[in-house]
PDB file of the backbone (N, CA, C, O) and the ligand in Angstrom, with CONECT records:
HET     ZN  A 101       1
ATOM      1  N   UNK A   1      14.925 -11.029 -11.970  1.00  0.00           N
ATOM      2  CA  UNK A   1      13.758 -11.825 -11.608  1.00  0.00           C
ATOM      3  C   UNK A   1      13.113 -11.169 -10.298  1.00  0.00           C
ATOM      4  O   UNK A   1      13.747 -11.044  -9.250  1.00  0.00           O
ATOM      5  N   UNK A   2      11.905 -10.800 -10.455  1.00  0.00           N
ATOM      6  CA  UNK A   2      11.201 -10.114  -9.347  1.00  0.00           C
ATOM      7  C   UNK A   2      10.843 -11.102  -8.262  1.00  0.00           C
ATOM      8  O   UNK A   2      10.612 -12.290  -8.490  1.00  0.00           O
ATOM      9  N   UNK A   3      10.810 -10.552  -7.091  1.00  0.00           N
ATOM     10  CA  UNK A   3      10.214 -11.396  -5.975  1.00  0.00           C
ATOM     11  C   UNK A   3       8.795 -10.968  -5.653  1.00  0.00           C
ATOM     12  O   UNK A   3       8.449  -9.788  -5.697  1.00  0.00           O
ATOM     13  N   UNK A   4       8.041 -11.897  -5.350  1.00  0.00           N
ATOM     14  CA  UNK A   4       6.670 -11.588  -5.018  1.00  0.00           C
ATOM     15  C   UNK A   4       6.348 -11.990  -3.629  1.00  0.00           C
ATOM     16  O   UNK A   4       6.797 -13.031  -3.149  1.00  0.00           O
ATOM     17  N   UNK A   5       5.601 -11.206  -3.000  1.00  0.00           N
ATOM     18  CA  UNK A   5       5.102 -11.515  -1.634  1.00  0.00           C
ATOM     19  C   UNK A   5       3.730 -12.097  -1.723  1.00  0.00           C
ATOM     20  O   UNK A   5       2.856 -11.602  -2.434  1.00  0.00           O
ATOM     21  N   UNK A   6       3.561 -13.165  -0.979  1.00  0.00           N
ATOM     22  CA  UNK A   6       2.251 -13.811  -0.870  1.00  0.00           C
ATOM     23  C   UNK A   6       1.841 -13.862   0.565  1.00  0.00           C
ATOM     24  O   UNK A   6       2.641 -13.985   1.493  1.00  0.00           O
ATOM     25  N   UNK A   7       0.566 -13.763   0.690  1.00  0.00           N
ATOM     26  CA  UNK A   7      -0.071 -13.892   2.091  1.00  0.00           C
ATOM     27  C   UNK A   7      -1.201 -14.812   2.011  1.00  0.00           C
ATOM     28  O   UNK A   7      -2.048 -14.674   1.128  1.00  0.00           O
ATOM     29  N   UNK A   8      -1.263 -15.721   2.862  1.00  0.00           N
ATOM     30  CA  UNK A   8      -2.350 -16.650   2.949  1.00  0.00           C
ATOM     31  C   UNK A   8      -3.497 -16.033   3.746  1.00  0.00           C
ATOM     32  O   UNK A   8      -3.278 -15.591   4.874  1.00  0.00           O
ATOM     33  N   UNK A   9      -4.661 -15.988   3.222  1.00  0.00           N
ATOM     34  CA  UNK A   9      -5.731 -15.364   3.926  1.00  0.00           C
ATOM     35  C   UNK A   9      -6.284 -16.330   4.990  1.00  0.00           C
ATOM     36  O   UNK A   9      -7.014 -15.933   5.898  1.00  0.00           O
ATOM     37  N   UNK A  10      -5.924 -17.559   4.850  1.00  0.00           N
ATOM     38  CA  UNK A  10      -6.425 -18.576   5.763  1.00  0.00           C
ATOM     39  C   UNK A  10      -5.651 -18.606   7.035  1.00  0.00           C
ATOM     40  O   UNK A  10      -6.225 -18.526   8.121  1.00  0.00           O
ATOM     41  N   UNK A  11      -4.340 -18.720   6.922  1.00  0.00           N
ATOM     42  CA  UNK A  11      -3.552 -18.936   8.150  1.00  0.00           C
ATOM     43  C   UNK A  11      -2.578 -17.741   8.418  1.00  0.00           C
ATOM     44  O   UNK A  11      -1.847 -17.709   9.409  1.00  0.00           O
ATOM     45  N   UNK A  12      -2.620 -16.758   7.462  1.00  0.00           N
ATOM     46  CA  UNK A  12      -1.795 -15.595   7.697  1.00  0.00           C
ATOM     47  C   UNK A  12      -0.332 -15.744   7.317  1.00  0.00           C
ATOM     48  O   UNK A  12       0.467 -14.828   7.509  1.00  0.00           O
ATOM     49  N   UNK A  13       0.008 -16.887   6.785  1.00  0.00           N
ATOM     50  CA  UNK A  13       1.402 -17.149   6.412  1.00  0.00           C
ATOM     51  C   UNK A  13       1.855 -16.254   5.279  1.00  0.00           C
ATOM     52  O   UNK A  13       1.229 -16.173   4.222  1.00  0.00           O
ATOM     53  N   UNK A  14       2.939 -15.601   5.531  1.00  0.00           N
ATOM     54  CA  UNK A  14       3.455 -14.689   4.479  1.00  0.00           C
ATOM     55  C   UNK A  14       4.820 -15.155   4.033  1.00  0.00           C
ATOM     56  O   UNK A  14       5.668 -15.500   4.856  1.00  0.00           O
ATOM     57  N   UNK A  15       5.030 -15.166   2.743  1.00  0.00           N
ATOM     58  CA  UNK A  15       6.417 -15.505   2.224  1.00  0.00           C
ATOM     59  C   UNK A  15       6.720 -14.852   0.953  1.00  0.00           C
ATOM     60  O   UNK A  15       5.840 -14.244   0.343  1.00  0.00           O
ATOM     61  N   UNK A  16       7.891 -14.942   0.531  1.00  0.00           N
ATOM     62  CA  UNK A  16       8.423 -14.285  -0.582  1.00  0.00           C
ATOM     63  C   UNK A  16       8.916 -15.391  -1.698  1.00  0.00           C
ATOM     64  O   UNK A  16       9.515 -16.405  -1.340  1.00  0.00           O
ATOM     65  N   UNK A  17       8.663 -15.158  -2.865  1.00  0.00           N
ATOM     66  CA  UNK A  17       9.076 -16.173  -3.811  1.00  0.00           C
ATOM     67  C   UNK A  17       9.598 -15.483  -5.109  1.00  0.00           C
ATOM     68  O   UNK A  17       9.158 -14.404  -5.507  1.00  0.00           O
ATOM     69  N   UNK A  18      10.495 -16.141  -5.682  1.00  0.00           N
ATOM     70  CA  UNK A  18      11.004 -15.683  -6.993  1.00  0.00           C
ATOM     71  C   UNK A  18      10.100 -16.244  -8.085  1.00  0.00           C
ATOM     72  O   UNK A  18       9.815 -17.440  -8.140  1.00  0.00           O
ATOM     73  N   UNK A  19       9.677 -15.365  -8.920  1.00  0.00           N
ATOM     74  CA  UNK A  19       8.851 -15.780 -10.057  1.00  0.00           C
ATOM     75  C   UNK A  19       9.113 -14.844 -11.208  1.00  0.00           C
ATOM     76  O   UNK A  19       9.463 -13.678 -11.030  1.00  0.00           O
ATOM     77  N   UNK A  20       8.934 -15.386 -12.394  1.00  0.00           N
ATOM     78  CA  UNK A  20       9.116 -14.591 -13.558  1.00  0.00           C
ATOM     79  C   UNK A  20       7.683 -13.993 -13.789  1.00  0.00           C
ATOM     80  O   UNK A  20       6.659 -14.513 -13.346  1.00  0.00           O
ATOM     81  N   UNK A  21       7.725 -12.868 -14.516  1.00  0.00           N
ATOM     82  CA  UNK A  21       6.453 -12.114 -14.724  1.00  0.00           C
ATOM     83  C   UNK A  21       5.339 -13.039 -15.396  1.00  0.00           C
ATOM     84  O   UNK A  21       4.148 -12.868 -15.135  1.00  0.00           O
ATOM     85  N   UNK A  22       5.736 -13.920 -16.178  1.00  0.00           N
ATOM     86  CA  UNK A  22       4.743 -14.699 -16.930  1.00  0.00           C
ATOM     87  C   UNK A  22       4.263 -15.872 -16.171  1.00  0.00           C
ATOM     88  O   UNK A  22       3.352 -16.565 -16.624  1.00  0.00           O
ATOM     89  N   UNK A  23       4.848 -16.137 -15.003  1.00  0.00           N
ATOM     90  CA  UNK A  23       4.359 -17.247 -14.235  1.00  0.00           C
ATOM     91  C   UNK A  23       2.965 -16.910 -13.619  1.00  0.00           C
ATOM     92  O   UNK A  23       2.653 -15.760 -13.307  1.00  0.00           O
ATOM     93  N   UNK A  24       2.209 -17.913 -13.476  1.00  0.00           N
ATOM     94  CA  UNK A  24       0.858 -17.657 -12.878  1.00  0.00           C
ATOM     95  C   UNK A  24       1.132 -17.382 -11.378  1.00  0.00           C
ATOM     96  O   UNK A  24       2.138 -17.768 -10.783  1.00  0.00           O
ATOM     97  N   UNK A  25       0.153 -16.696 -10.861  1.00  0.00           N
ATOM     98  CA  UNK A  25       0.293 -16.401  -9.426  1.00  0.00           C
ATOM     99  C   UNK A  25      -0.034 -17.679  -8.586  1.00  0.00           C
ATOM    100  O   UNK A  25      -0.951 -18.432  -8.913  1.00  0.00           O
ATOM    101  N   UNK A  26       0.676 -17.872  -7.598  1.00  0.00           N
ATOM    102  CA  UNK A  26       0.488 -19.006  -6.717  1.00  0.00           C
ATOM    103  C   UNK A  26      -0.853 -18.928  -6.050  1.00  0.00           C
ATOM    104  O   UNK A  26      -1.403 -17.853  -5.810  1.00  0.00           O
ATOM    105  N   UNK A  27      -1.355 -20.081  -5.762  1.00  0.00           N
ATOM    106  CA  UNK A  27      -2.670 -20.098  -5.112  1.00  0.00           C
ATOM    107  C   UNK A  27      -2.661 -20.884  -3.819  1.00  0.00           C
ATOM    108  O   UNK A  27      -3.269 -20.495  -2.822  1.00  0.00           O
ATOM    109  N   UNK A  28      -1.954 -22.001  -3.861  1.00  0.00           N
ATOM    110  CA  UNK A  28      -1.975 -22.871  -2.741  1.00  0.00           C
ATOM    111  C   UNK A  28      -0.886 -22.521  -1.695  1.00  0.00           C
ATOM    112  O   UNK A  28       0.311 -22.430  -1.968  1.00  0.00           O
ATOM    113  N   UNK A  29      -1.415 -22.338  -0.496  1.00  0.00           N
ATOM    114  CA  UNK A  29      -0.501 -22.020   0.596  1.00  0.00           C
ATOM    115  C   UNK A  29       0.384 -23.263   0.963  1.00  0.00           C
ATOM    116  O   UNK A  29      -0.117 -24.366   1.181  1.00  0.00           O
ATOM    117  N   UNK A  30       1.654 -23.029   1.014  1.00  0.00           N
ATOM    118  CA  UNK A  30       2.508 -24.135   1.344  1.00  0.00           C
ATOM    119  C   UNK A  30       2.419 -24.510   2.873  1.00  0.00           C
ATOM    120  O   UNK A  30       2.941 -25.542   3.293  1.00  0.00           O
ATOM    121  N   UNK A  31       1.842 -23.764   3.566  1.00  0.00           N
ATOM    122  CA  UNK A  31       1.709 -24.077   5.030  1.00  0.00           C
ATOM    123  C   UNK A  31       0.471 -24.843   5.340  1.00  0.00           C
ATOM    124  O   UNK A  31       0.527 -25.882   5.997  1.00  0.00           O
ATOM    125  N   UNK A  32      -0.674 -24.342   4.872  1.00  0.00           N
ATOM    126  CA  UNK A  32      -1.932 -24.927   5.303  1.00  0.00           C
ATOM    127  C   UNK A  32      -2.571 -25.661   4.150  1.00  0.00           C
ATOM    128  O   UNK A  32      -3.499 -26.440   4.369  1.00  0.00           O
ATOM    129  N   UNK A  33      -2.104 -25.441   2.896  1.00  0.00           N
ATOM    130  CA  UNK A  33      -2.603 -26.231   1.789  1.00  0.00           C
ATOM    131  C   UNK A  33      -3.925 -25.703   1.185  1.00  0.00           C
ATOM    132  O   UNK A  33      -4.502 -26.293   0.271  1.00  0.00           O
ATOM    133  N   UNK A  34      -4.359 -24.592   1.729  1.00  0.00           N
ATOM    134  CA  UNK A  34      -5.584 -23.931   1.155  1.00  0.00           C
ATOM    135  C   UNK A  34      -5.256 -23.107   0.015  1.00  0.00           C
ATOM    136  O   UNK A  34      -4.152 -22.581  -0.118  1.00  0.00           O
ATOM    137  N   UNK A  35      -6.239 -22.987  -0.837  1.00  0.00           N
ATOM    138  CA  UNK A  35      -6.054 -22.071  -2.021  1.00  0.00           C
ATOM    139  C   UNK A  35      -6.486 -20.711  -1.658  1.00  0.00           C
ATOM    140  O   UNK A  35      -7.490 -20.208  -2.163  1.00  0.00           O
ATOM    141  N   UNK A  36      -5.724 -20.084  -0.764  1.00  0.00           N
ATOM    142  CA  UNK A  36      -6.184 -18.757  -0.329  1.00  0.00           C
ATOM    143  C   UNK A  36      -4.998 -17.779  -0.230  1.00  0.00           C
ATOM    144  O   UNK A  36      -4.922 -16.899   0.628  1.00  0.00           O
ATOM    145  N   UNK A  37      -4.055 -18.021  -1.215  1.00  0.00           N
ATOM    146  CA  UNK A  37      -2.969 -17.093  -1.286  1.00  0.00           C
ATOM    147  C   UNK A  37      -3.370 -15.808  -2.015  1.00  0.00           C
ATOM    148  O   UNK A  37      -4.155 -15.809  -2.963  1.00  0.00           O
ATOM    149  N   UNK A  38      -2.820 -14.777  -1.548  1.00  0.00           N
ATOM    150  CA  UNK A  38      -3.059 -13.447  -2.167  1.00  0.00           C
ATOM    151  C   UNK A  38      -1.687 -12.828  -2.449  1.00  0.00           C
ATOM    152  O   UNK A  38      -0.812 -12.764  -1.585  1.00  0.00           O
ATOM    153  N   UNK A  39      -1.548 -12.399  -3.636  1.00  0.00           N
ATOM    154  CA  UNK A  39      -0.269 -11.748  -4.027  1.00  0.00           C
ATOM    155  C   UNK A  39      -0.241 -10.309  -3.544  1.00  0.00           C
ATOM    156  O   UNK A  39      -1.137  -9.520  -3.844  1.00  0.00           O
ATOM    157  N   UNK A  40       0.805  -9.980  -2.788  1.00  0.00           N
ATOM    158  CA  UNK A  40       0.864  -8.664  -2.318  1.00  0.00           C
ATOM    159  C   UNK A  40       1.610  -7.787  -3.383  1.00  0.00           C
ATOM    160  O   UNK A  40       2.554  -8.229  -4.039  1.00  0.00           O
ATOM    161  N   UNK A  41       1.156  -6.606  -3.497  1.00  0.00           N
ATOM    162  CA  UNK A  41       1.873  -5.698  -4.403  1.00  0.00           C
ATOM    163  C   UNK A  41       3.125  -5.175  -3.764  1.00  0.00           C
ATOM    164  O   UNK A  41       3.197  -4.972  -2.552  1.00  0.00           O
ATOM    165  N   UNK A  42       4.129  -4.955  -4.618  1.00  0.00           N
ATOM    166  CA  UNK A  42       5.414  -4.586  -4.057  1.00  0.00           C
ATOM    167  C   UNK A  42       6.416  -5.622  -4.336  1.00  0.00           C
ATOM    168  O   UNK A  42       6.082  -6.806  -4.294  1.00  0.00           O
ATOM    169  N   UNK A  43       7.646  -5.263  -4.623  1.00  0.00           N
ATOM    170  CA  UNK A  43       8.599  -6.263  -5.131  1.00  0.00           C
ATOM    171  C   UNK A  43       9.621  -6.471  -4.034  1.00  0.00           C
ATOM    172  O   UNK A  43      10.756  -6.002  -4.126  1.00  0.00           O
ATOM    173  N   UNK A  44       9.208  -7.181  -2.992  1.00  0.00           N
ATOM    174  CA  UNK A  44      10.178  -7.609  -2.012  1.00  0.00           C
ATOM    175  C   UNK A  44      10.661  -6.561  -1.070  1.00  0.00           C
ATOM    176  O   UNK A  44      10.631  -6.716   0.151  1.00  0.00           O
ATOM    177  N   UNK A  45      11.106  -5.490  -1.663  1.00  0.00           N
ATOM    178  CA  UNK A  45      11.791  -4.436  -0.789  1.00  0.00           C
ATOM    179  C   UNK A  45      10.722  -3.577  -0.050  1.00  0.00           C
ATOM    180  O   UNK A  45      10.568  -2.384  -0.310  1.00  0.00           O
ATOM    181  N   UNK A  46      10.036  -4.206   0.830  1.00  0.00           N
ATOM    182  CA  UNK A  46       9.098  -3.452   1.601  1.00  0.00           C
ATOM    183  C   UNK A  46       7.825  -3.119   0.824  1.00  0.00           C
ATOM    184  O   UNK A  46       7.813  -3.166  -0.407  1.00  0.00           O
ATOM    185  N   UNK A  47       6.797  -2.797   1.517  1.00  0.00           N
ATOM    186  CA  UNK A  47       5.540  -2.547   0.906  1.00  0.00           C
ATOM    187  C   UNK A  47       5.432  -1.092   0.560  1.00  0.00           C
ATOM    188  O   UNK A  47       5.899  -0.223   1.295  1.00  0.00           O
ATOM    189  N   UNK A  48       4.841  -0.847  -0.513  1.00  0.00           N
ATOM    190  CA  UNK A  48       4.725   0.549  -1.097  1.00  0.00           C
ATOM    191  C   UNK A  48       3.356   1.058  -0.930  1.00  0.00           C
ATOM    192  O   UNK A  48       2.716   1.518  -1.876  1.00  0.00           O
ATOM    193  N   UNK A  49       2.903   0.979   0.274  1.00  0.00           N
ATOM    194  CA  UNK A  49       1.490   1.420   0.516  1.00  0.00           C
ATOM    195  C   UNK A  49       1.427   2.671   1.307  1.00  0.00           C
ATOM    196  O   UNK A  49       0.451   2.910   2.018  1.00  0.00           O
ATOM    197  N   UNK A  50       2.436   3.476   1.208  1.00  0.00           N
ATOM    198  CA  UNK A  50       2.382   4.653   2.035  1.00  0.00           C
ATOM    199  C   UNK A  50       2.114   5.926   1.196  1.00  0.00           C
ATOM    200  O   UNK A  50       2.985   6.496   0.538  1.00  0.00           O
ATOM    201  N   UNK A  51       0.863   6.302   1.281  1.00  0.00           N
ATOM    202  CA  UNK A  51       0.485   7.428   0.452  1.00  0.00           C
ATOM    203  C   UNK A  51       0.310   8.655   1.318  1.00  0.00           C
ATOM    204  O   UNK A  51      -0.695   9.358   1.215  1.00  0.00           O
ATOM    205  N   UNK A  52       1.271   8.911   2.157  1.00  0.00           N
ATOM    206  CA  UNK A  52       1.092  10.032   3.120  1.00  0.00           C
ATOM    207  C   UNK A  52       0.859  11.338   2.475  1.00  0.00           C
ATOM    208  O   UNK A  52       0.044  12.143   2.926  1.00  0.00           O
ATOM    209  N   UNK A  53       1.586  11.558   1.397  1.00  0.00           N
ATOM    210  CA  UNK A  53       1.662  12.910   0.780  1.00  0.00           C
ATOM    211  C   UNK A  53       0.263  13.384   0.409  1.00  0.00           C
ATOM    212  O   UNK A  53      -0.013  14.582   0.481  1.00  0.00           O
ATOM    213  N   UNK A  54      -0.610  12.494   0.022  1.00  0.00           N
ATOM    214  CA  UNK A  54      -1.814  12.846  -0.491  1.00  0.00           C
ATOM    215  C   UNK A  54      -2.709  13.694   0.488  1.00  0.00           C
ATOM    216  O   UNK A  54      -3.303  14.717   0.148  1.00  0.00           O
ATOM    217  N   UNK A  55      -2.727  13.184   1.644  1.00  0.00           N
ATOM    218  CA  UNK A  55      -3.544  13.815   2.659  1.00  0.00           C
ATOM    219  C   UNK A  55      -3.156  15.307   2.863  1.00  0.00           C
ATOM    220  O   UNK A  55      -4.007  16.195   2.911  1.00  0.00           O
ATOM    221  N   UNK A  56      -1.876  15.521   2.976  1.00  0.00           N
ATOM    222  CA  UNK A  56      -1.465  16.859   3.385  1.00  0.00           C
ATOM    223  C   UNK A  56      -1.839  17.903   2.407  1.00  0.00           C
ATOM    224  O   UNK A  56      -2.115  19.045   2.776  1.00  0.00           O
ATOM    225  N   UNK A  57      -1.856  17.508   1.078  1.00  0.00           N
ATOM    226  CA  UNK A  57      -2.228  18.525   0.132  1.00  0.00           C
ATOM    227  C   UNK A  57      -3.730  18.835   0.184  1.00  0.00           C
ATOM    228  O   UNK A  57      -4.190  19.931  -0.139  1.00  0.00           O
ATOM    229  N   UNK A  58      -4.451  17.817   0.606  1.00  0.00           N
ATOM    230  CA  UNK A  58      -5.942  18.055   0.773  1.00  0.00           C
ATOM    231  C   UNK A  58      -6.187  19.023   1.890  1.00  0.00           C
ATOM    232  O   UNK A  58      -7.143  19.799   1.891  1.00  0.00           O
ATOM    233  N   UNK A  59      -5.312  18.952   2.816  1.00  0.00           N
ATOM    234  CA  UNK A  59      -5.528  19.745   4.014  1.00  0.00           C
ATOM    235  C   UNK A  59      -5.239  21.180   3.844  1.00  0.00           C
ATOM    236  O   UNK A  59      -5.570  21.997   4.703  1.00  0.00           O
ATOM    237  N   UNK A  60      -4.624  21.510   2.743  1.00  0.00           N
ATOM    238  CA  UNK A  60      -4.196  22.901   2.498  1.00  0.00           C
ATOM    239  C   UNK A  60      -5.404  23.767   2.358  1.00  0.00           C
ATOM    240  O   UNK A  60      -5.972  23.947   1.281  1.00  0.00           O
ATOM    241  N   UNK A  61      -5.739  24.248   3.393  1.00  0.00           N
ATOM    242  CA  UNK A  61      -6.964  25.172   3.429  1.00  0.00           C
ATOM    243  C   UNK A  61      -6.590  26.522   3.754  1.00  0.00           C
ATOM    244  O   UNK A  61      -6.361  26.812   4.928  1.00  0.00           O
ATOM    245  N   UNK A  62      -6.505  27.361   2.856  1.00  0.00           N
ATOM    246  CA  UNK A  62      -6.043  28.685   3.212  1.00  0.00           C
ATOM    247  C   UNK A  62      -7.301  29.621   3.336  1.00  0.00           C
ATOM    248  O   UNK A  62      -7.906  30.065   2.359  1.00  0.00           O
ATOM    249  N   UNK A  63      -7.595  29.849   4.529  1.00  0.00           N
ATOM    250  CA  UNK A  63      -8.692  30.750   4.778  1.00  0.00           C
ATOM    251  C   UNK A  63      -8.119  32.192   4.615  1.00  0.00           C
ATOM    252  O   UNK A  63      -7.142  32.569   5.263  1.00  0.00           O
ATOM    253  N   UNK A  64      -8.745  32.941   3.758  1.00  0.00           N
ATOM    254  CA  UNK A  64      -8.302  34.332   3.553  1.00  0.00           C
ATOM    255  C   UNK A  64      -8.671  35.149   4.768  1.00  0.00           C
ATOM    256  O   UNK A  64      -9.841  35.349   5.095  1.00  0.00           O
ATOM    257  N   UNK A  65      -7.620  35.612   5.424  1.00  0.00           N
ATOM    258  CA  UNK A  65      -7.811  36.443   6.642  1.00  0.00           C
ATOM    259  C   UNK A  65      -7.880  37.891   6.286  1.00  0.00           C
ATOM    260  O   UNK A  65      -6.890  38.485   5.858  1.00  0.00           O
ATOM    261  N   UNK A  66      -9.027  38.458   6.456  1.00  0.00           N
ATOM    262  CA  UNK A  66      -9.136  39.894   6.232  1.00  0.00           C
ATOM    263  C   UNK A  66      -9.060  40.630   7.542  1.00  0.00           C
ATOM    264  O   UNK A  66      -9.794  40.334   8.485  1.00  0.00           O
ATOM    265  N   UNK A  67      -8.220  41.535   7.589  1.00  0.00           N
ATOM    266  CA  UNK A  67      -8.137  42.398   8.759  1.00  0.00           C
ATOM    267  C   UNK A  67      -9.300  43.299   8.712  1.00  0.00           C
ATOM    268  O   UNK A  67      -9.305  44.288   7.978  1.00  0.00           O
ATOM    269  N   UNK A  68     -10.270  42.989   9.465  1.00  0.00           N
ATOM    270  CA  UNK A  68     -11.522  43.774   9.357  1.00  0.00           C
ATOM    271  C   UNK A  68     -11.565  44.962  10.365  1.00  0.00           C
ATOM    272  O   UNK A  68     -12.593  45.386  10.893  1.00  0.00           O
ATOM    273  N   UNK A  69     -10.328  45.429  10.552  1.00  0.00           N
ATOM    274  CA  UNK A  69     -10.297  46.598  11.434  1.00  0.00           C
ATOM    275  C   UNK A  69     -10.071  47.856  10.599  1.00  0.00           C
ATOM    276  O   UNK A  69      -9.014  48.057  10.001  1.00  0.00           O
ATOM    277  N   UNK A  70     -11.106  48.690  10.584  1.00  0.00           N
ATOM    278  CA  UNK A  70     -10.964  49.912   9.891  1.00  0.00           C
ATOM    279  C   UNK A  70     -10.404  50.983  10.818  1.00  0.00           C
ATOM    280  O   UNK A  70     -10.904  51.183  11.925  1.00  0.00           O
ATOM    281  N   UNK A  71      -9.406  51.639  10.375  1.00  0.00           N
ATOM    282  CA  UNK A  71      -8.802  52.652  11.234  1.00  0.00           C
ATOM    283  C   UNK A  71      -9.321  54.050  10.808  1.00  0.00           C
ATOM    284  O   UNK A  71      -9.017  54.540   9.721  1.00  0.00           O
ATOM    285  N   UNK A  72     -10.062  54.625  11.649  1.00  0.00           N
ATOM    286  CA  UNK A  72     -10.489  55.974  11.337  1.00  0.00           C
ATOM    287  C   UNK A  72      -9.309  56.932  11.540  1.00  0.00           C
ATOM    288  O   UNK A  72      -8.620  56.898  12.560  1.00  0.00           O
ATOM    289  N   UNK A  73      -9.114  57.741  10.585  1.00  0.00           N
ATOM    290  CA  UNK A  73      -7.943  58.582  10.707  1.00  0.00           C
ATOM    291  C   UNK A  73      -8.354  59.997  11.069  1.00  0.00           C
ATOM    292  O   UNK A  73      -7.499  60.869  11.220  1.00  0.00           O
TER     293      UNK A  73
HETATM  294 ZN    ZN A 101      -2.113 -20.930   4.748  1.00  0.00          ZN2+
END
């Protein structure tokens, strides 16, 4: 059974709950009672929002360095 993280956009309350896949997403915040819950992606064990690797590959800029020194012999 996966755990889901919810965060209330209203009061900022964050909590984790067990739900089965086919359950509807929760809406009502147990703290403030507003329908402003947002389900966070990621299954309990930390958030998987770290896409660091992507940047670095973009940065790979290989400028061709030509040794423009002509040696007269
Ligand atoms: Zn709330």
